[in-house]
C-alpha positions, 0 to 999 in steps of 0.5 A, a space after each residue: 411886556 417883553 420886546 420881540 427881538 431877532 438875532 442876526 449877523 450882518 456882513 457889511 463894508 464901510 464907505 471907501 473900504 472894500 474890507 468885509 466886516 461882520 457883526 452879530 446883533 439883536 434888533 427889535 421887531 415891529 408889530 408886523 414882525 419885521 426887523 428894524 435896523 436903526 439908521 444910526 447903525 446903518 450910517 457909513 455902512 454898505 450892508 452886503 448880507 443879513 444872516 439869521 442868527 450868529 454865524 461863523 465865517 470860515 473863509 472869505 474872499 479877502 482872507 486868501 488875498 491877504 494870506 498870500 502877500 
């Protein structure tokens, strides 16, 4: 039996840090089709957005600020 999974890109920041990170992962779905993000993965992170599939961010807020200094 094949376990159902969903590919998502998660945009998050870590505790005490305003820098944004992104991570593409495959998470399991429960019997109702809802995605399950393990507590171990979420620990220490503030999730800003969950996007369907793999995405490529061309520019973000922090990119401009860092490039000017």
